[in-house]
FIDO-62179 format. One line per field, with one value per atom (N, C-alpha, C): atom name; x, y, z; residue in one letter. Coordinates in Angstrom, 2 decimals. Example, Ala and Ser with C-alpha at 12.3 -4.5 7.8 and 13.67 -1.06 7.14 Angstrom:
BEGIN
a <- [N | CA | C | N | CA | C]
u <- [13.19 | 12.30 | 13.20 | 12.85 | 13.67 | 12.90]
v <- [-5.69 | -4.50 | -3.30 | -2.25 | -1.06 | 0.03]
w <- [7.80 | 7.80 | 7.80 | 7.08 | 7.14 | 7.87]
r <- [A | A | A | S | S | S]
# end
This chain:
BEGIN
a <- [N | CA | C | N | CA | C | N | CA | C | N | CA | C | N | CA | C | N | CA | C | N | CA | C | N | CA | C | N | CA | C | N | CA | C | N | CA | C | N | CA | C | N | CA | C | N | CA | C | N | CA | C | N | CA | C | N | CA | C | N | CA | C | N | CA | C | N | CA | C | N | CA | C | N | CA | C | N | CA | C | N | CA | C | N | CA | C | N | CA | C | N | CA | C | N | CA | C | N | CA | C | N | CA | C | N | CA | C | N | CA | C | N | CA | C | N | CA | C | N | CA | C | N | CA | C | N | CA | C | N | CA | C | N | CA | C | N | CA | C | N | CA | C | N | CA | C | N | CA | C | N | CA | C | N | CA | C | N | CA | C | N | CA | C | N | CA | C | N | CA | C | N | CA | C | N | CA | C | N | CA | C | N | CA | C | N | CA | C | N | CA | C | N | CA | C | N | CA | C | N | CA | C | N | CA | C | N | CA | C | N | CA | C | N | CA | C | N | CA | C | N | CA | C | N | CA | C | N | CA | C | N | CA | C | N | CA | C | N | CA | C | N | CA | C | N | CA | C | N | CA | C | N | CA | C | N | CA | C | N | CA | C | N | CA | C | N | CA | C | N | CA | C | N | CA | C | N | CA | C | N | CA | C | N | CA | C | N | CA | C | N | CA | C | N | CA | C | N | CA | C | N | CA | C | N | CA | C | N | CA | C | N | CA | C | N | CA | C | N | CA | C | N | CA | C | N | CA | C | N | CA | C | N | CA | C | N | CA | C | N | CA | C | N | CA | C | N | CA | C | N | CA | C | N | CA | C | N | CA | C | N | CA | C | N | CA | C | N | CA | C | N | CA | C | N | CA | C | N | CA | C | N | CA | C | N | CA | C | N | CA | C | N | CA | C | N | CA | C | N | CA | C | N | CA | C | N | CA | C | N | CA | C | N | CA | C | N | CA | C | N | CA | C | N | CA | C | N | CA | C | N | CA | C | N | CA | C | N | CA | C | N | CA | C | N | CA | C | N | CA | C | N | CA | C | N | CA | C | N | CA | C | N | CA | C | N | CA | C | N | CA | C | N | CA | C | N | CA | C | N | CA | C | N | CA | C | N | CA | C | N | CA | C | N | CA | C | N | CA | C | N | CA | C | N | CA | C | N | CA | C | N | CA | C | N | CA | C | N | CA | C | N | CA | C]
u <- [-89.75 | -88.39 | -87.77 | -87.81 | -87.27 | -88.02 | -89.28 | -90.08 | -89.63 | -89.40 | -88.99 | -87.38 | -86.62 | -85.18 | -85.37 | -86.27 | -86.42 | -86.95 | -87.91 | -88.60 | -87.39 | -86.47 | -85.45 | -84.31 | -84.13 | -83.34 | -83.89 | -85.18 | -85.80 | -85.74 | -85.89 | -85.88 | -84.37 | -83.29 | -82.03 | -81.69 | -82.11 | -81.86 | -82.53 | -83.75 | -84.47 | -83.75 | -83.35 | -82.37 | -81.19 | -80.47 | -79.31 | -79.58 | -80.58 | -81.16 | -81.33 | -82.07 | -82.41 | -81.13 | -80.16 | -78.75 | -78.20 | -78.05 | -77.41 | -78.25 | -79.38 | -80.03 | -79.66 | -79.54 | -79.27 | -77.58 | -76.86 | -75.44 | -75.37 | -76.15 | -76.24 | -76.77 | -77.68 | -78.42 | -77.52 | -76.61 | -75.70 | -74.46 | -74.24 | -73.10 | -73.57 | -74.84 | -75.44 | -75.33 | -75.89 | -75.95 | -74.67 | -73.37 | -72.20 | -71.82 | -71.96 | -71.45 | -72.07 | -73.26 | -74.07 | -73.70 | -73.21 | -72.57 | -71.04 | -70.33 | -68.93 | -69.16 | -70.02 | -70.22 | -70.72 | -71.60 | -71.89 | -70.83 | -69.90 | -68.62 | -67.91 | -67.52 | -66.96 | -67.20 | -68.50 | -68.89 | -69.42 | -69.25 | -69.36 | -70.59 | -71.64 | -72.87 | -73.21 | -73.95 | -74.00 | -74.53 | -74.08 | -74.69 | -75.40 | -76.81 | -77.50 | -77.09 | -76.91 | -76.21 | -77.42 | -77.42 | -78.53 | -78.27 | -79.37 | -79.46 | -78.88 | -78.26 | -77.68 | -78.48 | -78.00 | -78.76 | -79.14 | -78.14 | -78.38 | -78.11 | -78.44 | -78.11 | -76.58 | -75.94 | -74.19 | -73.79 | -74.49 | -73.99 | -74.25 | -75.57 | -75.97 | -75.04 | -74.67 | -73.77 | -72.20 | -71.81 | -70.61 | -70.62 | -71.63 | -71.55 | -71.84 | -72.40 | -72.65 | -71.20 | -70.53 | -69.28 | -68.31 | -68.31 | -67.46 | -67.82 | -69.14 | -69.51 | -69.24 | -69.31 | -69.10 | -67.62 | -66.87 | -65.23 | -64.75 | -65.60 | -65.09 | -64.55 | -65.27 | -64.88 | -65.93 | -65.84 | -66.90 | -67.08 | -68.30 | -68.51 | -69.57 | -68.96 | -69.85 | -70.51 | -69.99 | -70.48 | -70.56 | -71.74 | -71.86 | -71.70 | -72.33 | -72.44 | -70.72 | -70.12 | -68.76 | -68.15 | -68.13 | -67.54 | -67.88 | -69.20 | -69.56 | -68.88 | -68.95 | -68.13 | -66.58 | -66.18 | -64.68 | -64.46 | -65.20 | -65.27 | -65.47 | -66.35 | -66.25 | -65.10 | -64.43 | -63.24 | -62.11 | -62.10 | -61.08 | -61.15 | -62.28 | -62.48 | -62.28 | -62.66 | -62.32 | -60.96 | -59.92 | -58.58 | -58.05 | -58.64 | -57.95 | -58.13 | -59.29 | -59.65 | -58.85 | -58.36 | -57.85 | -56.30 | -55.72 | -54.31 | -53.89 | -52.89 | -52.52 | -52.90 | -53.44 | -54.13 | -53.11 | -52.19 | -51.36 | -51.15 | -50.30 | -49.99 | -49.60 | -48.63 | -48.12 | -49.31 | -50.13 | -51.23 | -52.16 | -52.46 | -53.39 | -52.50 | -51.19 | -50.46 | -50.47 | -50.26 | -49.97 | -51.56 | -52.69 | -53.90 | -54.13 | -53.64 | -53.98 | -52.95 | -51.61 | -50.79 | -51.25 | -51.90 | -52.51 | -53.72 | -54.52 | -55.56 | -55.39 | -54.24 | -53.55 | -53.23 | -53.22 | -53.10 | -54.33 | -55.44 | -56.86 | -57.22 | -56.92 | -57.50 | -56.33 | -56.46 | -55.46 | -55.47 | -54.09 | -53.97 | -54.99 | -55.39 | -56.60 | -57.79 | -58.11 | -59.29 | -59.29 | -58.09 | -57.91 | -58.08 | -57.41 | -57.57 | -59.14 | -59.89 | -61.24 | -61.98 | -61.64 | -62.38 | -62.12 | -60.80 | -60.53 | -61.25 | -61.16 | -61.70 | -63.32 | -64.17 | -65.29 | -65.87 | -64.83 | -65.27 | -65.43 | -64.32 | -64.45 | -65.56 | -65.62 | -66.82 | -68.09 | -68.49 | -69.66 | -69.87 | -68.63 | -68.89 | -68.06 | -67.08 | -66.46 | -65.90 | -66.86 | -66.34 | -65.25 | -65.10 | -64.24 | -62.70 | -62.66 | -61.27 | -60.84 | -61.93 | -61.63 | -60.29 | -60.04 | -58.76 | -57.60 | -57.54 | -56.41 | -56.24 | -57.31 | -57.13 | -56.89 | -57.40 | -56.87 | -55.62 | -54.92 | -53.45 | -52.73 | -53.08 | -52.42 | -52.65 | -53.67 | -53.79 | -53.00 | -52.82 | -52.23 | -50.54 | -50.12 | -48.72 | -48.54 | -49.73 | -49.43 | -49.94 | -50.23 | -50.85 | -50.10 | -48.74 | -48.27 | -48.36 | -49.07 | -49.52 | -50.97 | -51.29 | -52.71 | -53.67 | -53.26 | -54.04 | -54.27 | -53.38 | -53.39 | -54.28 | -54.22 | -54.96 | -56.39 | -56.61 | -57.97 | -58.70 | -57.92 | -58.64 | -58.98 | -58.01 | -58.52 | -59.55 | -59.81 | -60.89 | -62.12 | -62.05 | -63.41 | -63.46 | -62.55 | -62.67 | -63.25 | -63.05 | -63.45 | -64.99]
v <- [66.61 | 66.89 | 67.80 | 67.69 | 68.67 | 69.91 | 69.79 | 71.14 | 71.95 | 71.26 | 71.99 | 72.42 | 71.70 | 72.28 | 73.46 | 73.55 | 74.83 | 75.99 | 75.64 | 76.64 | 77.21 | 76.53 | 76.93 | 77.77 | 77.33 | 78.19 | 79.48 | 79.74 | 80.69 | 81.82 | 81.22 | 82.01 | 82.56 | 81.71 | 82.08 | 83.21 | 83.06 | 84.09 | 85.44 | 85.33 | 86.60 | 87.21 | 86.54 | 87.25 | 87.76 | 87.21 | 87.64 | 88.91 | 88.82 | 90.12 | 91.20 | 90.85 | 92.08 | 92.66 | 91.72 | 92.36 | 93.08 | 92.61 | 93.33 | 94.88 | 94.92 | 96.07 | 97.11 | 96.32 | 97.33 | 98.00 | 97.07 | 97.34 | 98.43 | 98.29 | 99.38 | 100.68 | 100.64 | 101.89 | 102.51 | 101.88 | 102.34 | 103.09 | 102.26 | 102.96 | 104.21 | 104.41 | 105.60 | 106.53 | 106.35 | 107.33 | 107.79 | 106.94 | 107.40 | 108.19 | 107.71 | 108.65 | 110.02 | 110.07 | 111.49 | 112.17 | 111.63 | 112.36 | 112.85 | 112.08 | 112.55 | 113.36 | 113.30 | 114.40 | 115.78 | 115.67 | 116.71 | 117.61 | 116.81 | 117.41 | 118.01 | 117.46 | 117.78 | 119.05 | 119.20 | 120.57 | 121.48 | 121.27 | 122.06 | 122.35 | 121.49 | 121.57 | 121.11 | 121.57 | 121.35 | 119.90 | 119.03 | 117.72 | 117.94 | 117.28 | 117.43 | 116.69 | 117.40 | 116.52 | 116.30 | 114.93 | 114.60 | 115.04 | 115.07 | 115.38 | 114.34 | 114.74 | 113.51 | 112.27 | 111.30 | 109.94 | 109.54 | 109.67 | 109.17 | 110.51 | 110.13 | 110.98 | 111.15 | 110.03 | 110.25 | 111.31 | 111.31 | 112.11 | 113.37 | 113.63 | 115.15 | 115.73 | 114.91 | 114.96 | 115.44 | 114.49 | 114.83 | 116.21 | 116.59 | 117.67 | 118.98 | 118.75 | 119.88 | 120.18 | 119.05 | 119.26 | 120.01 | 119.64 | 120.27 | 121.89 | 122.25 | 123.53 | 124.23 | 123.71 | 124.34 | 124.43 | 123.68 | 124.03 | 124.63 | 125.28 | 126.20 | 125.52 | 124.23 | 123.48 | 123.62 | 124.16 | 124.51 | 123.22 | 122.86 | 121.64 | 121.83 | 122.40 | 122.80 | 121.30 | 120.24 | 118.94 | 118.03 | 118.07 | 117.42 | 115.73 | 115.37 | 113.87 | 113.64 | 114.30 | 113.85 | 113.94 | 114.82 | 114.99 | 113.63 | 113.27 | 112.09 | 110.91 | 110.78 | 109.59 | 109.54 | 110.62 | 110.81 | 110.32 | 110.91 | 110.44 | 109.01 | 108.26 | 106.75 | 106.34 | 106.79 | 106.17 | 106.33 | 107.46 | 107.84 | 106.87 | 106.73 | 105.87 | 104.43 | 103.98 | 102.65 | 102.30 | 103.32 | 103.31 | 103.17 | 103.93 | 104.08 | 102.71 | 102.07 | 100.84 | 99.79 | 99.78 | 98.81 | 98.74 | 99.88 | 100.12 | 99.70 | 99.84 | 99.81 | 101.10 | 101.00 | 102.22 | 102.70 | 103.53 | 104.23 | 105.58 | 106.54 | 108.01 | 108.01 | 106.96 | 107.12 | 106.69 | 105.88 | 105.70 | 106.85 | 107.44 | 108.62 | 109.83 | 109.99 | 110.90 | 110.79 | 109.61 | 109.13 | 109.50 | 109.27 | 109.50 | 111.00 | 111.75 | 113.18 | 113.74 | 113.31 | 113.95 | 113.75 | 112.62 | 112.07 | 113.22 | 113.55 | 114.26 | 115.92 | 116.13 | 117.47 | 117.79 | 116.99 | 117.17 | 117.82 | 117.51 | 118.13 | 119.11 | 119.39 | 120.53 | 120.91 | 121.99 | 122.43 | 121.53 | 121.88 | 121.19 | 121.31 | 122.44 | 122.56 | 121.93 | 121.98 | 121.19 | 119.85 | 119.21 | 117.77 | 117.28 | 118.26 | 117.77 | 117.75 | 118.70 | 118.65 | 117.41 | 117.16 | 116.27 | 114.90 | 114.55 | 113.23 | 113.11 | 114.13 | 114.22 | 113.98 | 114.70 | 114.68 | 113.38 | 112.78 | 111.46 | 110.29 | 110.44 | 109.30 | 109.35 | 110.73 | 111.17 | 110.41 | 110.98 | 110.59 | 109.02 | 108.37 | 107.21 | 106.04 | 106.10 | 105.22 | 105.60 | 106.01 | 106.47 | 105.60 | 104.40 | 103.33 | 103.90 | 104.58 | 105.30 | 106.51 | 107.11 | 108.43 | 108.46 | 107.34 | 107.32 | 107.61 | 106.72 | 106.69 | 108.27 | 108.74 | 110.16 | 111.05 | 110.85 | 111.94 | 111.80 | 110.61 | 110.48 | 111.11 | 110.84 | 111.45 | 113.08 | 113.51 | 115.11 | 115.57 | 114.89 | 115.44 | 115.50 | 114.58 | 114.41 | 115.31 | 116.06 | 116.76 | 118.30 | 118.58 | 119.76 | 120.94 | 120.90 | 122.10 | 122.38 | 121.61 | 121.82 | 122.13 | 122.65 | 123.24 | 121.86 | 120.93 | 119.56 | 119.09 | 118.96 | 118.31 | 119.32 | 120.64 | 121.50 | 121.56 | 121.49 | 121.48 | 120.36 | 119.10 | 117.89 | 117.86 | 118.29 | 118.43 | 119.38 | 120.49 | 121.22 | 120.51 | 119.76 | 118.97 | 117.94 | 117.26 | 116.27 | 116.48 | 117.85 | 118.24 | 118.25]
w <- [87.62 | 88.09 | 86.97 | 85.80 | 84.84 | 85.06 | 85.21 | 85.50 | 86.54 | 87.78 | 88.83 | 88.76 | 88.02 | 87.70 | 86.85 | 85.86 | 85.06 | 85.87 | 86.80 | 87.62 | 88.50 | 89.04 | 89.87 | 89.08 | 87.80 | 87.04 | 86.73 | 86.42 | 86.21 | 87.36 | 88.49 | 89.92 | 90.13 | 89.69 | 89.89 | 88.92 | 87.54 | 86.61 | 87.00 | 87.31 | 87.95 | 88.78 | 89.87 | 90.97 | 90.45 | 89.34 | 88.76 | 87.95 | 87.33 | 86.53 | 87.59 | 88.56 | 89.61 | 90.03 | 90.54 | 91.04 | 89.88 | 88.62 | 87.52 | 87.42 | 87.48 | 87.40 | 88.56 | 89.82 | 90.62 | 90.58 | 90.21 | 89.81 | 88.88 | 87.85 | 86.90 | 87.47 | 88.19 | 88.74 | 89.62 | 90.41 | 91.35 | 90.58 | 89.26 | 88.59 | 87.82 | 87.59 | 86.99 | 88.04 | 89.31 | 90.40 | 90.56 | 90.58 | 90.85 | 89.70 | 88.46 | 87.47 | 87.29 | 87.74 | 87.95 | 89.02 | 90.18 | 91.04 | 90.55 | 89.94 | 89.66 | 88.55 | 87.62 | 86.47 | 87.11 | 87.99 | 88.76 | 89.64 | 90.00 | 90.56 | 89.66 | 88.60 | 87.45 | 86.84 | 86.76 | 86.04 | 87.03 | 88.39 | 89.41 | 89.89 | 89.38 | 89.80 | 91.31 | 91.88 | 93.36 | 93.44 | 94.24 | 94.52 | 95.59 | 95.64 | 96.74 | 97.79 | 99.09 | 100.27 | 101.16 | 101.49 | 102.40 | 103.91 | 104.62 | 105.81 | 106.71 | 107.80 | 108.62 | 108.64 | 108.65 | 108.62 | 110.05 | 111.06 | 112.43 | 113.36 | 114.58 | 115.59 | 115.83 | 115.47 | 115.37 | 114.31 | 113.24 | 112.16 | 112.39 | 113.06 | 113.39 | 114.57 | 115.48 | 116.65 | 116.00 | 115.10 | 114.51 | 113.77 | 112.91 | 112.27 | 113.19 | 114.39 | 115.32 | 115.94 | 116.11 | 116.80 | 115.84 | 114.61 | 113.78 | 113.57 | 113.48 | 113.50 | 114.71 | 115.91 | 117.27 | 117.28 | 116.61 | 116.90 | 115.42 | 114.85 | 113.69 | 112.38 | 112.30 | 110.99 | 110.05 | 108.93 | 107.77 | 107.15 | 107.21 | 106.15 | 105.24 | 103.90 | 102.83 | 102.27 | 102.52 | 102.16 | 103.47 | 104.09 | 105.20 | 104.89 | 103.97 | 103.46 | 103.31 | 102.64 | 102.34 | 103.85 | 104.60 | 105.79 | 106.68 | 106.67 | 107.54 | 106.95 | 105.64 | 104.96 | 105.42 | 105.37 | 105.60 | 107.29 | 107.91 | 109.41 | 109.59 | 108.98 | 109.16 | 108.60 | 107.50 | 107.08 | 108.18 | 108.73 | 109.61 | 110.78 | 111.28 | 112.60 | 112.30 | 111.10 | 110.58 | 110.59 | 110.00 | 109.60 | 111.13 | 112.02 | 113.42 | 113.97 | 113.85 | 114.47 | 113.93 | 112.74 | 112.01 | 112.19 | 112.72 | 113.07 | 114.49 | 114.84 | 116.38 | 116.83 | 118.16 | 118.57 | 119.54 | 119.03 | 119.60 | 119.10 | 119.85 | 119.28 | 117.93 | 117.42 | 116.05 | 115.00 | 115.43 | 114.40 | 114.23 | 115.21 | 115.21 | 114.44 | 114.69 | 114.26 | 112.62 | 112.21 | 110.64 | 110.08 | 110.87 | 110.22 | 110.30 | 111.03 | 111.11 | 110.18 | 110.00 | 108.99 | 107.52 | 107.37 | 106.00 | 105.75 | 106.75 | 106.80 | 106.45 | 107.06 | 106.78 | 105.39 | 104.45 | 103.11 | 102.43 | 103.19 | 102.47 | 103.50 | 104.57 | 105.56 | 106.58 | 107.16 | 108.19 | 109.40 | 110.20 | 111.36 | 112.40 | 112.35 | 113.45 | 113.05 | 112.04 | 111.37 | 111.59 | 111.29 | 111.46 | 112.68 | 113.78 | 115.18 | 115.47 | 115.17 | 115.20 | 114.80 | 113.54 | 112.84 | 113.33 | 113.69 | 114.41 | 115.87 | 116.41 | 117.74 | 117.73 | 116.98 | 116.80 | 116.08 | 115.33 | 114.78 | 115.70 | 116.68 | 117.56 | 118.82 | 118.96 | 120.00 | 119.32 | 118.10 | 117.47 | 117.12 | 116.57 | 116.01 | 116.89 | 117.42 | 118.11 | 119.58 | 120.37 | 121.89 | 122.43 | 122.06 | 122.52 | 122.23 | 121.16 | 120.78 | 121.48 | 122.21 | 122.80 | 123.43 | 124.53 | 125.19 | 124.38 | 123.14 | 122.14 | 121.78 | 121.12 | 120.68 | 121.74 | 122.85 | 124.15 | 124.22 | 124.33 | 124.81 | 123.72 | 122.50 | 121.41 | 121.44 | 121.74 | 121.89 | 123.06 | 123.79 | 125.11 | 124.70 | 123.97 | 123.52 | 122.38 | 121.55 | 120.62 | 120.90 | 122.05 | 122.69 | 122.12 | 121.79 | 121.37 | 119.85 | 119.30 | 117.81 | 117.76 | 116.56 | 116.44 | 116.48 | 115.80 | 115.73 | 117.16 | 117.98 | 119.38 | 120.25 | 120.18 | 120.98 | 120.65 | 119.32 | 118.66 | 119.15 | 119.20 | 119.63 | 121.00 | 121.77 | 123.03 | 123.31 | 122.74 | 123.12 | 122.75 | 121.48 | 121.31 | 122.40 | 122.81 | 123.75 | 125.21 | 125.47 | 126.73 | 127.12]
r <- [M | M | M | L | L | L | A | A | A | R | R | R | W | W | W | Y | Y | Y | Q | Q | Q | E | E | E | Q | Q | Q | V | V | V | V | V | V | L | L | L | R | R | R | T | T | T | A | A | A | D | D | D | V | V | V | K | K | K | E | E | E | N | N | N | I | I | I | M | M | M | T | T | T | V | V | V | L | L | L | K | K | K | A | A | A | V | V | V | A | A | A | L | L | L | L | L | L | M | M | M | A | A | A | V | V | V | F | F | F | G | G | G | L | L | L | M | M | M | V | V | V | G | G | G | A | A | A | P | P | P | V | V | V | A | A | A | S | S | S | A | A | A | A | A | A | P | P | P | N | N | N | T | T | T | Q | Q | Q | A | A | A | D | D | D | A | A | A | S | S | S | Y | Y | Y | L | L | L | H | H | H | L | L | L | L | L | L | D | D | D | Q | Q | Q | N | N | N | G | G | G | V | V | V | A | A | A | S | S | S | P | P | P | D | D | D | P | P | P | E | E | E | G | G | G | M | M | M | V | V | V | I | I | I | W | W | W | A | A | A | H | H | H | E | E | E | L | L | L | V | V | V | D | D | D | Q | Q | Q | L | L | L | S | S | S | A | A | A | S | S | S | P | P | P | Q | Q | Q | D | D | D | D | D | D | A | A | A | S | S | S | V | V | V | A | A | A | S | S | S | I | I | I | V | V | V | N | N | N | T | T | T | G | G | G | E | E | E | E | E | E | R | R | R | V | V | V | S | S | S | Q | Q | Q | H | H | H | D | D | D | M | M | M | G | G | G | V | V | V | I | I | I | I | I | I | A | A | A | A | A | A | A | A | A | V | V | V | L | L | L | A | A | A | Y | Y | Y | R | R | R | P | P | P | S | S | S | L | L | L | V | V | V | P | P | P | V | V | V | V | V | V | A | A | A | H | H | H | W | W | W | A | A | A | D | D | D | S | S | S | A | A | A | A | A | A | G | G | G | F | F | F | P | P | P | C | C | C | G | G | G | S | S | S | A | A | A | A | A | A | Q | Q | Q | A | A | A | V | V | V | L | L | L | R | R | R]
# end
């Protein structure tokens, strides 16, 4: 009985060691990426992981949004649709997300990004973004989103 308990403890500790090693490796990879960004070294950007990623990046390109960091753009798109999914799905929520994004990119680009993101990753949100785009059609973000959604 004592031998079995000891064996279980060894297995548990081995799992903890493996988990700690993976945590350290992830931290090292993150630090390397951050250091590469700080010194201006190019960070290798991965090819799109899914068909949805490829569709999203194609929509950006097709609508005049440059994506020098495709992986970063994909991550941001996922964040945007997650944020929209978690908030009330109305014009005000979309406008708030777009306004926040306009701190990083132009109004036009933000309209393209949010529309392309919902088309590629959360088609269920297309009606919400389309309604917002219709109400914001007089602004570059709204008309850009409408163009993507057509």
